[in-house]
VOROKE-796577 format. One record per atom (N, C-alpha, C): x, y negated, z negated; residue in three letters. Coordinates in steps of 0.001 Angstrom, whole numbers, plus 500000, padded with zeros to 6 digits. Example, Ala and Ser with C-alpha at 12.3 -4.5 7.8 and 13.67 -1.06 7.14 Angstrom:
# VOROKE-796577
513190505690492200ALA 512300504500492200ALA 513200503300492200ALA 512850502250492920SER 513670501060492860SER 512900499970492130SER 
***
This chain:
# VOROKE-796577
824456411812131576MET 824340411974130133MET 823422413015129277MET 821679412443130533LYS 820893412978129907LYS 820756414564130158LYS 821397415074131336ILE 821696416321131157ILE 822514417030129604ILE 823589416272129496LYS 824169417052128249LYS 823591417029127043LYS 822725415866127073SER 821762415848125686SER 820670416846125901SER 820016416921126775PHE 819380417739126515PHE 819718419302126667PHE 820891419566126948ALA 821686420916126853ALA 822343420878125658ALA 822479420092124787ALA 822827420113123277ALA 821876420437122799ALA 820563419631122714LEU 819682419497122336LEU 818911421229122086LEU 819286422026123421ILE 818843423094123767ILE 819883424274122624ILE 820919423700122433CYS 822075424892121519CYS 821990424402120471CYS 821618423744119812ALA 820869422981118661ALA 820221424199117869ALA 818714424129118717VAL 817887424970118720VAL 817593426188118489VAL 819019427292119513GLY 818888428249119454GLY 820167428640118097GLY 820901427862118076MET 821701428142116861MET 820866428206115269MET 819339427032115709THR 818616426940114689THR 817937428455114012THR 817659428835115289ALA 816990430418115290ALA 817928431208114908ALA 819111431734115505ILE 819668432635115385ILE 820223432609113480ILE 820577431411113352ALA 820465431107111719ALA 819432431513110730ALA 818414431373111440THR 816613432214110334THR 816967433879111084THR 817050434269111899ASN 817101435629111450ASN 818360435417111374ASN 819387435605111340ALA 820534435990110815ALA 820936436306109446ALA 820238435044108428PHE 820242435161107356PHE 819231435095106514PHE 819257436348105555ALA 817474436625104798ALA 817705435525103304ALA 817128435395103047GLY 816540434030101741GLY 816482435362100765GLY 816190434589099171SER 817016434612098560SER 815944435498097375SER 814581435826097878LYS 814139436847097532LYS 814297438063097265LYS 815096439154098273LYS 815258440536097815LYS 816112439978096404LYS 817348439489096493LEU 817985439495095846LEU 817696439040094157LEU 816637437754094399SER 816128437645093339SER 815162438679092206SER 814949440014092944THR 813940440843092873THR 815087441858092152THR 815733442111093052ILE 816654443058092606ILE 817566442790091165ILE 818090441555091375ALA 818557440998089636ALA 817206441101088736ALA 816482440704088994ALA 815043440918087453ALA 815188442128087061ALA 815280443376088036ALA 815270444617087977ALA 816317445293087360ALA 817427445059087461LYS 818493445173086710LYS 817843444799085217LYS 817588443660085126VAL 817221443071083692VAL 816751443782082860VAL 815545443685083651VAL 814465445231083169VAL 815174446296082564VAL 815582447131083620ALA 816392448177083308ALA 817727447959082256ALA 818321447289082111GLU 818787447087081233GLU 818173446408079353GLU 817311446399079684ARG 816669446383078507ARG 815814447609077925ARG 815560448732078982ALA 815311450104078987ALA 816425450650077745ALA 817948450460078951ILE 818443451183078119ILE 818585450353076566ILE 818386449410076483ILE 819119448806074557ILE 817874449363073842ILE 816718449320074438GLU 815600449874073733GLU 815213451323073317GLU 816022452292074203SER 816494453644074197SER 817499453849072790SER 818818452658073285ILE 819709453049072578ILE 819579452349070905ILE 820110451274071180ILE 819412450243070164ILE 818481450806069358ILE 816996450824069570GLY 815905450289069265GLY 814888449444069109GLY 813993449229068861LEU 812926448336068772LEU 812294448410068044LEU 811695446870067216LYS 810888446878066375LYS 809088446883067115LYS 808039447630066295VAL 807041447722066999VAL 806231447779065956VAL 804919446639066245ARG 804160446205065232ARG 803016446318066387ARG 801490446982065903ALA 800677447144066470ALA 799492447862065640ALA 798051447258065683LYS 796661446928064768LYS 795590447272065672LYS 794983448101065603GLU 793768448329066383GLU 792211448215065846GLU 791448447710066135ARG 789931447394065377ARG 788983448322066156ARG 788105448655065043VAL 786556449324065582VAL 785705448583064961VAL 784154448462065647GLU 783700447700064519GLU 782313448738065750GLU 781183449047064833GLU 780070449746064971GLU 780051450424066301GLU 781700451419065932MET 781620452477067178MET 782010451828068046MET 782511450244068263VAL 782964449487069547VAL 784069449303069920VAL 784743449278070635ALA 786447449515070773ALA 786453447277070565ALA 787560446848069836LYS 787127445471069369LYS 788830444672070473LYS 790129445897069820SER 791245444832070176SER 792355446235069537SER 793084446617070185VAL 794208447016070257VAL 795326445995070594VAL 796097445427070055THR 797167444784069986THR 798453444920069716THR 799652445178070471ILE 801178445771070461ILE 801945444698070697ILE 803409444659069467ASP 804628443378070037ASP 805707443955069552ASP 806368444102070414ALA 807950445057070516ALA 808844444038070398ALA 809606444188069952LYS 810838443451070095LYS 812305443623069894LYS 813352443403070187THR 814520444158070224THR 815786442990070963THR 816838442994069822GLN 817905442082070729GLN 819515442992070089GLN 820162442712071297ALA 821508443856071276ALA 822422442732072288ALA 823616442998071621ALA 824671442342072336ALA 825535444079073137ALA 825974444078074219ILE 826056445440075437ILE 827020444657076531ILE 827534446087076299LYS 828355445792077191LYS 828934447445079208LYS 829103447404079453GLY 829481448959080402GLY 827565449234081103GLY 826741448181081119VAL 825806449308081953VAL 826068448829083688VAL 825817450304084333ARG 826064449898085651ARG 824845450597086084ARG 825299450295087738TYR 823833450766088343TYR 823996451908089408TYR 823035453227089016GLU 823681454331089916GLU 822654454282091538GLU 821287453702091122GLU 820905453217092096GLU 819885452734092469GLU 819830451660093344ILE 818756450530094024ILE 818163450825095040ILE 816479450375094876ILE 816218450870095826ILE 814872449122096527ILE 814729448872097371TYR 814282447860097421TYR 813208448297098669TYR 811523447514098216ASP 811085447942099178ASP 810397446718099170ASP 810606446195100829LYS 810922444755101596LYS 808859444504101957LYS 808526445297102138GLN 806749445208102142GLN 806082444923101149GLN 806571445771099794LYS 805692445276098946LYS 806640444323097764LYS 807913444051098340ASP 808981443075097433ASP 809309443789095939ASP 809402444902096140ILE 809337445266094419ILE 810510446193094750ILE 811375445851093562ALA 812888447025093404ALA 812547447943092252ALA 812983448733092926LYS 814034449985091443LYS 814886450353090609LYS 815210450046089928VAL 817050450067089501VAL 817231451433088667VAL 818203452046088508THR 818839453052087725THR 819420452547087666THR 820153452364086119ALA 820760451834085295ALA 821177453341084315ALA 822573453065084216TYR 823152454347082892TYR 824976453495082531TYR 824401454086081268ILE 825884453373080315ILE 826394454736079377ILE 827349454845079177LYS 828174455931078338LYS 827976455487077079LYS 827605456258076458VAL 827394455711074820VAL 828282456448073820VAL 828791455762072406GLY 829451456399071844GLY 828739455861070550GLY 829321455165069624GLN 828669454964068515GLN 828300453354068828GLN 826796453103068295VAL 826151452272068464VAL 825636451852067051VAL 825344450711066944GLU 824731450149065470GLU 823210449484065392GLU 822079450566065371ASN 821205450525065618ASN 820200449151065152ASN 818842449001065500ILE 817917447608065069ILE 817612447641064038ILE 818069448470062710ILE 817642447910061253ILE 819181448528061215ILE 820604448976061635GLY 822075448289061302GLY 822331449372060412GLY 822155450804060995ARG 822665451733060705ARG 823259452226061768ARG 824399453026061260ARG 825177453546062999ARG 824595454604063615ARG 825311454936064733VAL 824427455971065905VAL 825338456405066344VAL 825787457717065966ASP 827131458061067153ASP 826304458738068071ASP 825935458592069257TYR 825754459662070528TYR 826524460357071420TYR 827996460189070762GLY 828161461495071662GLY 829241460568072764GLY 829283461639074229THR 829763461256074968THR 828898461633076045THR 827614461206075721GLN 826033461484076507GLN 826313459636077204GLN 825741460124078390VAL 825107459330079175VAL 823772458991079434VAL 823749457551079192ILE 821936457252078765ILE 821470456463080470ILE 819945456662080895LYS 819745456049082159LYS 818225455696082006LYS 818111455080082321ARG 816779454338082242ARG 816287453254083456ARG 814767453489083800VAL 814497452290085348VAL 814487451431085281VAL 814371450432085543GLY 813698449081086283GLY 813025449246087179GLY 811704448234087170PHE 811003447640087798PHE 811198446038088166PHE 810998445773088883ALA 810276444279088705ALA 810459443406090700ALA 809745442240090707THR 809309441451091801THR 809544440279092257THR 809526439372092909SER 809296438282093191SER 808338437650093176SER 807629438866093399THR 805618438325094123THR 804846438338092961THR 804408437439092389PRO 803426437617090838PRO 801907438407091661PRO 801486438322092714ALA 800323439052093103ALA 800630440662093324ALA 801987440812093334ASN 802082442396093597ASN 802800442826092025ASN 802787441979090922ALA 803407442612089606ALA 802169443045088799ALA 801112443337089247GLY 800143443874088625GLY 800505445281088076GLY 800678446580089314PRO 801443447522088253PRO 802370447889087663PRO 803248447138088030LEU 804778447395086745LEU 804028446661085700LEU 802953445205085453LYS 803178445176083756LYS 802270445827083154LYS 801318446819084122ALA 800934447823083638ALA 801778448862083281ALA 802259449207083921LEU 804007449613083326LEU 804291449247082182LEU 804864448532082115ARG 805395447827080781ARG 804164448321079772ARG 803186447528079480ALA 802121447970079186ALA 801865449453078478ALA 801805450121079318ALA 802022451436079009ALA 802788452475077926ALA 804113451795078624GLU 805904451854077435GLU 805265451652076250GLU 804869450409075664LEU 804599450290074567LEU 803431450837073875LEU 802709450878074853ASP 801724452084073779ASP 802011453314073706ASP 802943453849074141ALA 803510454761074327ALA 804488454916073303ALA 805181453950072923TYR 806238453515071413TYR 805135453871070591TYR 804349452877070367LYS 803068452625069287LYS 802616454224069080LYS 802582455230070100GLU 801885456513069359GLU 803367457108069022GLU 804087456875069458LEU 805154457725068831LEU 805665457315067732LEU 805340455879067291ALA 805748455199065905ALA 804518455723064803ALA 803678456159065397LYS 801790456353064866LYS 802656458364064546LYS 802721458916065121GLN 803484460204064926GLN 804178460503063991GLN 805357459885064213ILE 806501460288063319ILE 806279458920061784ILE 806179457795062307VAL 806614457228060460VAL 804807457065059905VAL 803523456563060568GLY 802235456769059912GLY 801758455825060603GLY 800479455727059965PHE 799946454312059648PHE 798944453587058730PHE 798373452580058848LYS 797553452631057864LYS 796492452543058376LYS 795287453098057558LEU 794133452786057948LEU 793308452022056855LEU 792023451422057194LYS 790964451029056348LYS 789886450765057005LYS 789236451691056568SER 787792451824056704SER 786311451049056264SER 785284450382056036LYS 784626449912055235LYS 782636450403055892LYS 782080451190055095THR 780861451381056144THR 779782450966055282THR 778679450511055840SER 777411450187054911SER 776163450955055349SER 775145451657055097VAL 774280451971056037VAL 772883451780055130VAL 771967451044055294GLU 770418450721054499GLU 769343451304054843GLU 768914452095053753ASP 767466453124054877ASP 767670453677055668ASP 768886454362055949PHE 768945455436056535PHE 769816455047058222PHE 769806453754058150ILE 770517452786059279ILE 771693452460059108ILE 772385452331059866LEU 773759452429059854LEU 773794450474060260LEU 774264449827059470LYS 773949448154059469LYS 775370447182059140LYS 776763448695059018SER 778109447593059030SER 779241449096059002SER 780153449287060453ASP 780609450149060334ASP 782195449554061010ASP 783433449039060027LYS 784307448763060304LYS 785450449857060198LYS 786443449629060886ILE 787770450171060890ILE 788893449713061480ILE 790127449351061029GLN 791714449143061255GLN 792542449750061015GLN 793341449725061831THR 794439450768061909THR 795916449321061599THR 796782449983060943LYS 798043448787061581LYS 799759449693061117LYS 800310449097062178MET 801722450255061689MET 802794449023062153MET 803999449408061429MET 805182448466061622MET 806376449268061766MET 807179449858062786ALA 808415450251062725ALA 809122450133063429ALA 810717450892063167ALA 811468450932064085ALA 811864451785064510ALA 811582452068065972ILE 812275453279066361ILE 813585452912067669ILE 814286454220067472TYR 815265454296068109TYR 815486455749068943TYR 816296456125069748GLY 816393457576070482GLY 814911458091071285GLY 814505457050071267ALA 813148457617072851ALA 813557458043073807ALA 813123459086074653GLU 813459459622075878GLU 812248459583077267GLU 812544458872078302LEU 811387458186078266LEU 811155460336079709LEU 810049460525079662ALA 810126461813080017ALA 809659461913081646ALA 808506461112081756ASN 807765460481083190ASN 807312459041083077ASN 806530459308084273TYR 805674457986084814TYR 805321458099085571TYR 803738457258085623ARG 802732457312086873ARG 801844456525086882ARG 801129456116087917TRP 800303455594088497TRP 798714456569088908TRP 798056456565088650ASP 796663457018089066ASP 795817456154089652ASP 794657456302090834GLU 794367456236092069GLU 793653454943091740GLU 793459454591090207ASP 792676453326090201ASP 794032452179089769ASP 795381452572089885GLY 796225451997089325GLY 796880452032088367GLY 796273452505087396ASP 796222452310085179ASP 797489453311085434ASP 799081453310084439ALA 799599453805084358ALA 799901454459083226ALA 800677455116083331TYR 801013456331082153TYR 802216456155082044TYR 803140456359080687VAL 804442456745080198VAL 804188457500079318VAL 805357458655079111THR 805546460024078452THR 806476459423078279THR 806517459469076304LEU 808020459400075708LEU 808030460556074670LEU 809669460679074934ARG 809633461731073888ARG 811085461495072850ARG 811145461930071331MET 812066462109071018MET 812497463380070119MET 813847463357069896LYS 814354464533069203LYS 814704464267067767LYS 814018464316066867VAL 813915463921065601VAL 814239464401064647VAL 815393464365063390SER 815583465075062173SER 815623465133061172SER 815431463712060541GLN 814804463373058801GLN 814435461776059334GLN 813065461257059350VAL 812468460153059417VAL 811810459655057462VAL 811302458412057192GLU 811232458199056330GLU 810014457825057269GLU 808528458453056434ASP 807095458117056865ASP 806506456925056271ASP 805273456238056355VAL 804883455782055328VAL 804904455367054513VAL 804345456362053944LEU 804372456780052436LEU 805972456703051946LEU 806803456085052304LYS 808099456350052208LYS 808645457643050890LYS 808203458846052216GLN 808665460475051853GLN 809620460099053034GLN 810520461127053050ARG 811355461733053581ARG 811160463096054613ARG 811003463370055621LEU 809969464028055883LEU 811646464629057258LEU 811104466738056870ASP 812047466712057835ASP 811147467769059143ASP 812029467083060991TYR 810989467476061665TYR 811583468879061914TYR 812769469324061512GLN 813983470619062185GLN 814167470506063566GLN 814929469016063884GLY 814873468908065521GLY 814229468666066653GLY 812676469664065992GLN 811670469470067518GLN 811487468220068171GLN 810697468210069372TYR 810668467074069977TYR 809197466636069628TYR 808952465627069593ILE 807296464849069738ILE 807742464335071136ILE 806380464172071755GLU 806018464554072729GLU 804967462925073252GLU 804673461773073841VAL 803516461337073760VAL 802907460375074552VAL 802088460122075171GLU 801725459242076381GLU 801317457856076049GLU 801462456942076825GLY 800607456119076472GLY 800416455734077914GLY 799435454657077351ALA 798714453955079000ALA 798477452471079135ALA 798918451830080117GLY 798441450634080609GLY 797691450213081635GLY 796823449166081791ALA 795884448684082559ALA 796267447782083573ALA 795777447405084535GLN 796080445991085468GLN 795431445175085450GLN 793916445191084502VAL 792682444284085110VAL 791907444444083687VAL 792229443388083085ASP 791443442857081953ASP 789947443083082278ASP 788900444623082657ASP 787754444450082696ASP 787775444631081145ASP 788158444762080058PHE 787267444598078610PHE 786746443724078102PHE 788126442671078538SER 787532441289077687SER 786451440877078576SER 785818441322079951GLU 784718441207080273GLU 783610441903079372GLU 783971442817079368ALA 783264443375078469ALA 782452443038077062ALA 783500442587076394GLN 783339442132075514GLN 782688440777075290GLN 782636440206076147HIS 781672438591076680HIS 781013439065077640HIS 779923439666077745PRO 779646439167079763PRO 779450438574080115PRO 779163437326079248ASN 778550435981079435ASN 779134435378080134ASN 780789435432079984GLU 781591434511079784GLU 782389434854081708GLU 783387434145082391SER 783878434594083362SER 785259434593083248SER 786326434928083739TYR 787462434957083824TYR 788192434866084928TYR 788648433535085366ASN 789678433314086941ASN 791060433614086187ASN 831277453094088369SER 831074452047088880SER 829895451507089690SER 830196450480089473SER 828780450315089524SER 828680450237090691SER 827223450878091147SER 826859450770092513SER 826245449272092927SER 826764448485093841THR 825748447633094895THR 824767447663095819THR 825329448881096538GLN 824179449299097560GLN 822860449377097583GLN 822153448975098398VAL 820391448781098137VAL 819952449292099637VAL 818850450379099031LYS 818652451373099946LYS 816847450466100050LYS 816690450720101670ASN 815622450044102132ASN 814469451455101415ASN 813503451137101055GLY 812528452181100998GLY 811252452257100541GLY 810238453259101181SER 809072452765100117SER 808860453015098723SER 808444452606097913LEU 808602452714096718LEU 806758453915096069LEU 806097452970096823GLY 804382453898096991GLY 803557453381095197GLY 804049452315095112ILE 803615451478093710ILE 802454451138094483ILE 801486451706093831PRO 799430450953094334PRO 799412449178093507PRO 799328448298094994ILE 799256446772094494ILE 798278446781095184ILE 797164445610094544SER 795973444986095855SER 795032445716095886SER 794707446585095238GLY 793893447256095462GLY 793952448624096018GLY 795344449335096681GLN 795638450234096954GLN 795086451406096638GLN 795124452456096517SER 794691454049095837SER 795946455066095675SER 796928454618096495GLN 797934455684096216GLN 798588455443094806GLN 799053456983094804GLN 799497457318093278GLN 801114457869093745GLN 801707457245092514LEU 803041457902092374LEU 803540458155091248LEU 804265458950091341GLU 804869459731089928GLU 806521459839089623GLU 806680459670088489GLY 808441459157088602GLY 808833459892087578GLY 809929460206086995ARG 810466461594086135ARG 811642460675085113ARG 811887461080084153GLY 813120459887083428GLY 814199460645083486GLY 814958459853084023VAL 815980460199084960VAL 817809460652083681VAL 817602460804082082GLN 818647460697081255GLN 818517462598081722GLN 820448462130081400GLU 820961463578081840GLU 821194464753080997GLU 821279465803080783THR 821107466650080019THR 823007466251079191THR 823275466474077464PRO 821984467018076805PRO 821686465951076556PRO 820263466123075922ARG 819437465338075433ARG 819785464644074123ARG 818866463502073971TYR 819246462920072567TYR 819848464047071338TYR 820623464186070706ASP 821302464868069722ASP 819921464065068356ASP 819731463194068624SER 819449462662067372SER 818073461434067421SER 816847461271067205GLY 816428460091067051GLY 815595459555065481GLY 815107458779066274GLY 814374458097064534GLY 813528456629064191GLY 812800456841063070ALA 811834455950063144ALA 811742455665061743ALA 811903454185061119TYR 811507453774059458TYR 810239452583059883TYR 809542452585058700ASN 808662452441058346ASN 809127450421057847ASN 808643449709058223LEU 808446448944058071LEU 808029447755057219LEU 806856448047057002GLN 805957447654056385GLN 806110447838054597GLN 
***
């Protein structure tokens, strides 16, 4: 009886070890699912559009603040996934999503006809918060690019007040603000530099848009291209307060290294937009102020 009990115990331990080695956990699946959602949002922001509000403040020639808020909302179906890559070492997934577009209602309720174009966008995500720094920097860079695009196309409002006494600058304040709706922006490329800061290039082929002065401007179909930047570390706040401390849809997954800089690594990565030709025939922005 003792021999049988010992054998049963050995068998149970062996089966546990096999089960542990044979079955993966949910982290990989959760990371891929999150990357799909990020890519889906990017598609909606491209074809439906988003609303962007931005404020910038400079006082006495010192940068004080840059704030950007963006939001979008839409019901959508037909999104497929062309490529899924999972980096097991970094627990980061990259998903390329696409959709065949026809007529849609954009962010301000106007009908836009994209014809038979296939729109593709890329999404990154992780289940490990410590590895999310470069991905958050990439999103910050994307919103910064949307802000710059809106400033180029729609325009912005600037207020300035300066005081000089006895030839000495006493006070100098500058504030800009902008609020706009943008649709039809194309992701041209993205990259991280050796410091881990992210850069996103957006471009748009525009026809007629309404600028900040409520005038109609004809851009004659030319492309407008801007680059936005995003950082992983908030050393700006530390500089402002030096005495304070701050603590058919593909379902196949490729294993690969994405080369995204995390944990102080200096590796660089550059990627390009994945939208197919023909490019957007039209894009637009509307002043919401």
